[in-house]
C-alpha positions as CSV (number, residue, x, y, z in Angstrom):
1,M,40.6,106.9,-38.1
2,E,38.1,104.5,-39.7
3,P,36.4,105.4,-43.0
4,G,33.0,105.6,-41.4
5,A,34.2,108.0,-38.8
6,R,36.0,110.2,-41.3
7,L,32.9,110.4,-43.5
8,C,30.7,111.3,-40.4
9,L,33.1,114.0,-39.3
10,A,33.3,115.4,-42.8
11,L,29.5,115.7,-43.0
12,C,29.3,117.3,-39.6
13,L,32.0,119.9,-40.7
14,A,30.1,120.6,-43.9
15,G,26.9,121.3,-42.0
16,V,24.9,118.4,-43.5
17,L,24.0,116.9,-40.2
18,P,21.9,119.2,-38.0
19,A,23.2,120.6,-34.9
20,P,22.0,119.1,-31.6
21,G,20.1,122.2,-30.7
22,E,18.1,122.0,-33.9
23,Q,16.8,118.4,-33.3
24,G,13.8,118.2,-31.1
25,G,13.5,122.0,-30.8
26,S,16.1,122.2,-27.9
27,R,19.0,124.8,-28.1
28,G,22.0,125.7,-26.2
29,A,23.3,122.1,-25.2
30,E,26.7,121.3,-26.4
31,P,27.1,117.7,-27.5
32,P,29.9,115.4,-26.3
33,P,32.9,114.8,-28.6
34,P,32.6,111.9,-31.1
35,V,33.9,108.5,-30.1
36,P,36.5,107.0,-32.4
37,G,35.3,104.0,-34.3
38,A,31.6,105.0,-34.3
39,A,29.5,104.1,-37.3
40,S,28.1,107.0,-39.3
41,P,24.3,107.2,-39.9
42,L,25.0,107.7,-43.6
43,T,27.1,104.5,-43.8
44,Q,24.9,102.1,-41.9
45,G,24.0,99.2,-44.2
46,I,26.9,100.1,-46.7
47,P,29.4,97.2,-46.9
48,G,32.8,98.2,-45.6
49,L,31.6,101.4,-44.0
50,G,29.2,100.2,-41.3
51,A,30.0,99.3,-37.6
52,P,32.2,96.2,-37.1
53,A,30.6,92.9,-36.1
54,G,30.2,92.5,-32.4
55,D,29.8,96.2,-31.7
56,E,26.4,95.8,-30.2
57,G,26.9,96.4,-26.4
58,G,25.0,94.7,-23.6
59,R,23.1,96.4,-20.9
60,G,23.9,100.1,-20.7
61,S,25.3,100.3,-24.2
62,R,24.2,103.2,-26.4
63,R,22.7,102.5,-29.8
64,A,23.2,104.9,-32.7
65,S,20.2,107.1,-33.2
66,C,21.1,108.1,-36.8
67,P,18.8,106.9,-39.6
68,S,19.7,103.6,-41.3
69,Q,18.6,104.7,-44.8
70,L,19.2,107.8,-46.8
71,P,16.3,110.4,-46.7
72,E,14.3,111.2,-49.7
73,G,12.2,114.1,-50.9
74,P,12.0,117.3,-48.8
75,A,14.0,115.5,-46.1
76,A,16.7,114.8,-48.6
77,R,16.9,118.5,-49.7
78,S,17.0,119.6,-46.1
79,W,19.9,117.2,-45.5
80,G,21.7,118.3,-48.6
81,F,20.7,115.4,-50.9
82,L,18.9,115.7,-54.2
83,G,16.6,112.8,-54.9
84,R,18.3,109.5,-55.1
85,G,21.5,110.8,-56.6
86,P,24.8,111.1,-55.0
87,A,25.1,113.1,-51.9
88,V,26.3,116.7,-52.5
89,P,27.3,118.5,-49.3
90,R,26.3,122.1,-48.9
91,P,28.9,124.8,-48.5
92,L,30.1,125.4,-45.0
93,Q,27.4,127.4,-43.3
94,A,27.5,126.3,-39.6
95,P,30.2,126.3,-36.9
96,L,31.9,123.0,-35.9
97,R,29.4,120.7,-34.1
98,V,29.3,116.9,-33.7
99,S,26.0,115.1,-33.8
100,P,25.2,113.0,-30.7
101,G,24.0,110.2,-32.9
102,C,27.6,109.6,-34.0
103,R,28.8,108.4,-30.5
104,A,29.7,104.7,-30.2
105,A,28.4,102.2,-27.7
106,P,30.9,100.8,-25.0
107,G,29.9,97.2,-25.6
108,R,33.2,96.5,-27.4
109,F,35.0,97.6,-24.2
110,A,33.0,95.1,-22.1
111,Y,34.2,92.3,-24.5
112,K,37.7,93.5,-24.3
113,L,37.5,93.8,-20.5
114,L,36.2,90.2,-20.2
115,H,38.9,88.9,-22.5
116,D,41.7,90.8,-20.6
117,L,40.5,89.7,-17.1
118,F,40.2,86.0,-17.8
119,A,43.1,85.5,-20.1
120,N,45.3,84.2,-17.4
121,Y,42.8,83.6,-14.6
122,S,42.0,80.3,-12.8
123,S,38.9,79.9,-10.7
124,A,40.4,76.9,-8.8
125,L,42.7,78.9,-6.6
126,R,42.0,81.3,-3.7
127,P,42.3,84.8,-5.1
128,V,44.8,86.4,-2.7
129,E,48.2,88.1,-3.2
130,D,49.6,86.5,-0.1
131,T,48.6,82.8,0.5
132,D,49.3,83.1,4.2
133,R,46.6,85.7,4.7
134,A,42.9,84.9,5.2
135,L,40.3,86.0,2.7
136,N,37.4,87.9,4.2
137,V,34.0,86.6,3.1
138,T,30.9,88.4,4.3
139,L,27.6,86.6,4.5
140,K,24.0,88.0,4.6
141,V,20.9,85.8,4.7
142,T,17.4,87.0,3.9
143,L,14.4,84.8,4.9
144,A,11.8,85.0,2.2
145,Q,9.4,82.2,3.2
146,I,8.9,79.3,5.5
147,I,7.6,76.5,3.2
148,D,7.1,73.7,5.7
149,M,7.8,72.6,9.2
150,D,7.7,68.8,9.6
151,E,7.6,68.2,13.3
152,R,7.5,64.4,13.0
153,N,10.7,64.3,10.9
154,Q,12.1,67.5,12.5
155,V,12.9,69.1,9.2
156,L,12.4,72.8,8.4
157,T,12.0,73.8,4.7
158,S,12.7,77.5,4.0
159,Y,13.3,79.8,1.1
160,L,16.4,81.9,1.5
161,W,18.3,84.6,-0.3
162,V,22.0,84.2,0.4
163,R,24.5,87.1,-0.4
164,Q,28.2,86.4,-0.3
165,T,30.8,89.2,-0.8
166,W,34.6,88.9,-1.1
167,L,37.6,90.6,-2.7
168,D,39.2,89.0,-5.7
169,S,42.6,90.8,-6.1
170,H,43.1,89.2,-9.6
171,L,40.0,90.8,-11.1
172,T,40.7,94.5,-11.0
173,W,40.9,97.1,-13.8
174,D,41.0,100.8,-14.5
175,K,37.6,101.8,-15.6
176,D,38.9,104.8,-17.5
177,E,40.7,102.5,-19.9
178,Y,37.5,100.5,-20.6
179,G,35.0,103.3,-21.5
180,G,34.1,104.0,-17.8
181,I,32.8,100.5,-17.1
182,D,32.6,100.2,-13.3
183,S,30.9,96.7,-13.0
184,I,30.0,93.7,-15.1
185,R,27.8,90.8,-14.5
186,I,29.2,87.4,-15.4
187,P,28.3,83.8,-14.7
188,S,29.4,82.7,-11.2
189,S,31.3,79.7,-12.7
190,Y,33.9,82.1,-14.2
191,V,35.2,83.2,-10.9
192,W,36.5,81.6,-7.7
193,R,33.7,81.0,-5.1
194,P,33.9,80.1,-1.5
195,D,32.4,76.7,-0.7
196,I,29.9,78.0,1.9
197,I,27.3,75.4,2.6
198,L,24.6,74.7,5.2
199,Y,26.1,72.4,7.8
200,N,22.8,71.1,9.1
201,N,21.4,70.3,5.7
202,A,18.7,67.6,5.7
203,D,18.0,67.4,2.0
204,E,18.6,63.9,0.6
205,H,19.8,65.4,-2.7
206,F,22.0,67.9,-0.9
207,G,21.5,70.7,-3.5
208,G,23.3,74.0,-3.2
209,S,22.5,77.5,-4.3
210,M,21.2,78.4,-7.8
211,E,23.9,79.2,-10.4
212,T,23.2,82.9,-10.7
213,N,25.5,85.7,-12.0
214,V,27.9,87.6,-9.9
215,V,28.5,91.3,-9.9
216,L,32.2,92.1,-10.4
217,R,33.4,95.7,-9.7
218,S,36.5,97.4,-10.9
219,D,38.0,97.3,-7.4
220,G,37.8,93.5,-7.3
221,H,34.8,93.2,-5.0
222,I,32.5,90.4,-6.0
223,T,28.8,90.1,-4.8
224,W,27.0,86.8,-5.3
225,D,23.3,86.8,-4.7
226,S,21.7,83.3,-5.0
227,P,18.3,82.0,-3.9
228,A,18.1,78.6,-2.3
229,I,15.4,76.3,-0.9
230,T,17.0,74.6,2.1
231,K,15.9,71.7,4.2
232,S,17.6,72.0,7.6
233,S,17.4,69.7,10.7
234,C,15.6,71.3,13.6
235,K,15.2,69.9,17.1
236,V,11.5,70.2,17.8
237,D,10.2,70.5,21.4
238,V,6.5,69.7,21.5
239,S,6.2,69.8,25.3
240,Y,3.7,72.7,25.1
241,F,1.9,71.8,21.8
242,P,-0.1,73.6,20.5
243,F,1.2,76.6,22.4
244,D,4.8,75.9,21.7
245,G,7.7,77.8,20.2
246,Q,10.7,76.4,18.3
247,Q,14.3,77.5,17.7
248,C,15.7,76.3,14.4
249,R,19.3,77.0,13.6
250,L,20.8,77.6,10.2
251,T,24.6,77.2,10.3
252,F,26.7,78.3,7.3
253,G,30.4,77.7,6.9
254,S,33.1,76.6,4.6
255,W,33.6,72.9,4.2
256,T,37.3,72.7,3.2
257,Y,38.8,76.2,4.0
258,N,39.7,76.7,7.7
259,G,39.8,80.0,9.6
260,N,43.4,80.7,8.4
261,Q,42.2,80.7,4.8
262,I,38.7,82.1,4.9
263,D,37.5,84.5,7.6
264,L,33.7,84.2,7.4
265,R,31.7,87.0,9.1
266,N,28.1,88.0,9.1
267,Q,27.1,91.3,7.6
268,L,24.2,92.1,9.9
269,D,23.5,91.1,13.5
270,S,20.3,89.3,12.4
271,G,18.7,87.9,9.3
272,D,16.9,90.1,7.0
273,L,13.1,89.8,7.3
274,T,12.0,92.8,5.2
275,D,10.8,90.6,2.4
276,F,9.4,87.7,4.5
277,V,6.1,86.2,3.4
278,E,3.9,85.6,6.5
279,N,3.2,81.9,7.3
280,V,-0.3,80.7,8.3
281,E,1.0,78.4,11.0
282,W,4.2,80.0,12.4
283,E,5.0,83.5,13.5
284,V,8.6,84.6,13.2
285,L,9.8,86.5,16.3
286,G,13.4,87.1,15.1
287,M,16.4,85.7,13.4
288,P,19.6,86.7,15.4
289,A,23.0,85.8,13.9
290,T,26.1,84.7,15.8
291,R,29.7,84.0,14.6
292,N,31.3,80.9,16.1
293,V,34.8,79.5,15.8
294,I,34.9,75.8,16.4
295,T,37.8,73.3,16.4
296,Y,36.6,69.9,15.4
297,G,38.0,66.6,16.4
298,C,39.2,65.7,12.9
299,C,41.3,68.8,12.4
300,S,43.5,71.1,14.5
301,E,42.6,74.3,12.6
302,P,39.7,76.5,13.7
303,Y,36.7,76.6,11.4
304,P,34.5,79.8,11.6
305,D,30.7,79.6,10.9
306,V,27.7,81.9,11.1
307,T,24.6,80.6,12.8
308,Y,21.2,82.1,12.3
309,T,18.7,81.1,15.0
310,L,15.1,81.3,13.7
311,L,12.7,82.0,16.5
312,L,9.2,80.6,15.8
313,R,6.0,80.6,17.6
314,R,3.0,78.5,16.6
315,R,-0.3,80.1,15.8
316,A,-2.6,78.0,18.1
317,S,-6.0,79.1,16.8
318,F,-6.4,76.2,14.4
319,Y,-5.6,73.6,17.1
320,I,-7.8,75.3,19.7
321,F,-10.9,75.1,17.6
322,N,-10.2,71.7,16.1
323,L,-8.6,69.7,18.9
324,L,-8.8,71.5,22.3
325,L,-12.4,72.8,22.4
326,P,-14.0,69.5,21.2
327,C,-12.0,67.6,23.8
328,I,-13.2,70.0,26.6
329,M,-16.8,69.7,25.4
330,V,-16.6,65.9,25.3
331,S,-15.0,65.9,28.7
332,F,-17.9,67.7,30.2
333,L,-20.2,64.9,29.0
334,A,-18.5,62.4,31.3
335,P,-19.8,63.8,34.6
336,L,-23.4,63.9,33.2
337,G,-23.3,60.1,33.2
338,F,-23.8,60.3,37.0
339,Y,-26.9,62.3,36.5
340,L,-28.5,59.8,34.2
341,P,-31.1,57.6,35.9
342,A,-29.9,54.1,36.7
343,A,-33.1,52.6,35.3
344,S,-32.3,53.9,31.8
345,G,-29.5,51.4,31.3
346,E,-27.3,53.9,29.4
347,K,-24.9,55.1,32.1
348,V,-22.0,52.8,31.2
349,S,-22.6,53.2,27.5
350,L,-22.3,57.0,27.7
351,G,-18.9,56.7,29.5
352,V,-17.6,54.2,27.0
353,T,-18.7,56.4,24.1
354,V,-16.9,59.5,25.5
355,L,-13.8,57.4,26.1
356,L,-13.7,56.3,22.5
357,A,-14.2,59.9,21.2
358,L,-11.2,61.0,23.2
359,T,-9.1,58.1,21.9
360,V,-9.8,59.3,18.4
361,F,-8.6,62.8,19.2
362,Q,-5.5,61.4,20.9
363,L,-4.6,59.4,17.8
364,L,-4.9,62.6,15.7
365,V,-2.4,64.4,17.9
366,A,0.0,61.4,18.0
367,E,0.1,61.2,14.2
368,S,1.6,64.7,13.9
369,M,3.9,64.6,16.8
370,P,7.5,63.2,16.8
371,P,8.0,60.0,18.7
372,S,9.8,61.4,21.7
373,E,9.8,61.1,25.5
374,S,8.2,64.5,26.0
375,V,4.5,64.3,25.9
376,P,2.7,67.4,24.5
377,L,0.5,69.5,26.7
378,I,-2.7,68.6,24.8
379,G,-1.7,65.0,25.0
380,K,-1.4,65.2,28.8
381,Y,-4.8,66.8,28.9
382,Y,-6.2,63.9,26.8
383,I,-4.6,61.3,29.0
384,A,-5.9,63.0,32.2
385,T,-9.4,63.2,30.8
386,M,-9.4,59.6,29.6
387,T,-8.2,58.5,33.1
388,M,-11.0,60.5,34.7
389,I,-13.6,59.0,32.3
390,T,-12.3,55.5,33.1
391,A,-12.6,56.2,36.8
392,S,-16.1,57.6,36.3
393,T,-17.2,54.5,34.4
394,A,-15.8,52.3,37.1
395,L,-17.7,54.3,39.8
396,T,-20.8,54.1,37.7
397,I,-20.7,50.4,37.7
398,F,-20.2,50.3,41.4
399,I,-23.0,52.8,42.1
400,M,-25.4,50.8,39.8
401,N,-24.5,47.7,41.9
402,V,-25.5,49.6,45.0
403,H,-28.7,50.8,43.4
404,H,-29.8,47.3,42.4
405,C,-29.3,45.8,45.9
406,G,-32.1,43.2,46.3
407,P,-34.2,42.2,49.3
408,G,-31.4,40.0,50.6
409,A,-29.0,42.9,51.0
410,R,-27.7,43.9,54.4
411,P,-29.2,47.0,56.0
412,V,-27.4,50.3,55.5
413,P,-24.6,50.6,58.1
414,P,-25.1,53.3,60.8
415,W,-22.0,55.2,59.6
416,A,-23.3,55.2,56.0
417,R,-26.7,56.3,57.2
418,R,-25.2,59.3,59.1
419,L,-22.6,60.3,56.5
420,I,-24.5,59.6,53.3
421,L,-28.2,59.7,54.0
422,H,-27.9,62.7,56.4
423,H,-24.9,65.0,55.6
424,M,-24.2,64.2,52.0
425,A,-27.8,64.1,51.0
426,R,-28.3,67.6,52.5
427,L,-25.1,68.8,50.8
428,C,-26.2,67.5,47.4
429,C,-29.9,68.4,47.9
430,V,-31.1,64.8,47.4
431,Y,-34.5,64.3,49.0
432,E,-37.5,61.9,48.6
433,V,-40.7,62.8,46.9
434,G,-42.5,65.5,48.7
435,E,-39.4,66.8,50.5
436,S,-37.3,69.9,49.7
437,C,-34.2,71.6,50.9
438,K,-36.3,73.5,53.5
439,S,-38.2,70.4,54.8
440,P,-37.3,69.2,58.3
441,Q,-35.3,66.0,58.4
442,R,-36.8,63.0,60.1
443,G,-34.7,62.3,63.1
444,P,-34.3,58.9,64.8
445,G,-36.4,60.1,67.9
446,G,-39.1,62.0,66.0
447,R,-42.6,61.0,65.2
448,A,-41.7,59.8,61.7
449,A,-39.1,57.6,63.2
450,A,-41.5,56.2,65.7
451,G,-44.0,55.5,62.9
452,D,-41.3,53.7,60.9
453,V,-40.5,51.5,63.9
454,R,-44.2,50.7,64.2
455,A,-44.4,50.0,60.5
456,A,-41.4,47.7,60.8
457,G,-42.9,45.7,63.6
458,E,-46.6,45.5,62.8
459,S,-49.1,46.4,60.1
460,P,-51.6,49.2,60.4
461,G,-54.6,48.1,62.4
462,E,-52.8,45.0,63.7
463,G,-52.7,46.3,67.3
464,Q,-56.4,47.0,67.2
465,V,-57.2,43.6,65.9
466,G,-55.1,42.0,68.6
467,T,-56.8,44.1,71.3
468,Q,-60.2,43.1,70.0
469,V,-59.1,39.5,69.9
470,R,-57.7,39.6,73.4
471,G,-60.8,41.6,74.6
472,C,-63.4,39.9,72.6
473,P,-66.0,37.7,74.4
474,W,-64.9,34.1,74.5
475,D,-68.3,32.7,73.8
476,H,-69.3,35.0,70.9
477,C,-66.2,34.9,68.7
478,L,-64.4,32.3,66.6
479,C,-60.9,34.0,67.0
480,H,-59.9,31.5,69.6
481,H,-59.5,28.9,67.0
482,D,-55.8,28.1,66.6
483,A,-55.8,27.6,62.9
484,L,-57.2,31.0,62.2
485,L,-54.8,32.6,64.5
486,R,-51.8,30.9,62.8
487,N,-52.9,32.1,59.4
488,V,-53.4,35.6,60.5
489,G,-50.0,35.7,62.1
490,Y,-48.3,34.3,59.0
491,I,-49.9,36.9,56.8
492,A,-48.8,39.7,59.2
493,S,-45.2,38.4,59.4
494,C,-45.0,38.2,55.6
495,F,-46.3,41.8,55.4
496,R,-43.8,42.9,58.0
497,R,-40.9,41.2,56.1
498,H,-42.0,42.8,52.8
499,R,-42.1,46.2,54.3
500,A,-38.7,45.8,55.8
501,N,-37.2,44.7,52.5
502,Q,-38.8,47.6,50.7
503,R,-37.4,50.0,53.3
504,R,-33.8,48.5,53.0
505,T,-34.1,48.6,49.2
506,G,-35.2,52.2,49.2
507,E,-32.3,53.1,51.6
508,W,-29.7,51.6,49.2
509,K,-31.3,53.3,46.2
510,K,-31.1,56.6,48.1
511,V,-27.4,55.9,48.9
512,A,-26.7,55.3,45.2
513,K,-28.5,58.5,44.2
514,V,-26.6,60.6,46.7
515,M,-23.3,59.1,45.5
516,D,-24.2,59.8,41.9
517,R,-24.9,63.5,42.7
518,F,-21.7,63.8,44.8
519,F,-19.4,62.3,42.1
520,M,-21.1,64.4,39.4
521,W,-20.1,67.6,41.1
522,V,-16.6,66.2,41.9
523,F,-15.9,65.3,38.3
524,F,-17.3,68.6,37.0
525,L,-14.8,70.4,39.3
526,M,-12.0,68.1,38.0
527,V,-12.8,68.9,34.4
528,F,-12.9,72.6,35.0
529,L,-9.6,72.6,37.0
530,M,-7.8,70.6,34.3
531,S,-9.0,73.0,31.6
532,V,-7.8,76.0,33.6
533,L,-4.4,74.3,34.2
534,V,-4.0,73.6,30.4
535,L,-4.9,77.2,29.4
536,G,-2.7,78.6,32.3
537,N,0.3,76.6,31.2
538,A,-0.3,77.8,27.6
539,A,-0.3,81.4,28.7
């Protein structure tokens, strides 16, 4: 027995040290037996009698609670000391009791255990008793956060917690021989580790997991928890953007050990999402795990791997309010170009302006999408709307040409008169000034038509003048002069031609107006149907 322990035991037997029940006012609790090699509270700080160097334990070690200096005054008299003189023990007055402050810390056992375990250990070899048997490695992945999803480069950046568990048959011990130590935490570089990596890693530096400690238990089981920020390749399908969902796979497996050497299995049927931090753009629907055994073309041995499929769904609120709704509102401006009067001169300018606005939105979508053959849903909507606006602009130019038909234009064909001026005008409620939807239409055999025929052939009052000329007395009138008659006839014919040109011009303007109203409602219906189809496909 060491000198410090002998002195401590002597003081306890002499009754100098108080019993455990007398400290703190508690009674009746029997203290545990003293640990050999413990430093006495009376010998701390005395050369040759203190605790040996390196006796301070790590986590879980007990520190001595005895005072480091000798008491003075009343405390010294209560402990059996008189002033600063030598310690004089009292006579034996109490039964045999050991102070709890004299127990030693198990830190020295941890150092001894570490030295004994790794004296003849090599971390380069697979820790199995039989080299023909496979070593079981259990994998558990916890998804902590989705950092970024780069659709253009098809790279998913995620923050994972990876737990690997295996049995090292060379690192076992009897915990009773080492002060009851059941587990220790040591650097992961001290032990053998399976080379489990992410197969679809897309990081240019190809960094692995963080070098954290491993938990080594007395039965040889090793647990290695390591956080890792991974960049994995993910095939992005943007066919239904911004209402799309993605499936990104994280495949873990050994790079050099085949299935006959390492049997890799997943601990749970899915990834752990209990500590997941919600992402503002993506919603995680699940993370199922599957175990695969694949034989590659390079090797004949099977290679097991564990694949976690991350099911993601995009939160479309941002894209609806910033890309889809502005496009729909701009698209409804295109049919209003037909309602704009032709005399304003801004019909074509409005169509071109709307087309340029949609082109800007299309470029914004194209910058964030990967260059693939599949066109996103919102891109299809933009292309369809731009095609419709291009067609409306071309129709506007054609209708403006019809509107500005001059006096030399042909008369309106009979089929156009019946289809456009009669049926379509009534359908679109296009009437002349003074008419309404309830006004009777002027038929070809009615009075209005007869008046038009008369207006086309002669001017008002011309028949009366002719009658008066034909019936006027020959001797009392100068109308029989040829020059005067020719001038009157020329004026009447010019007036008739002018009225006919005005009537033809008015008819062509009415045709253009009816076509404007008809195509306005047609394009309004097209924009509405396209918007419903886009939202329906999204649902």
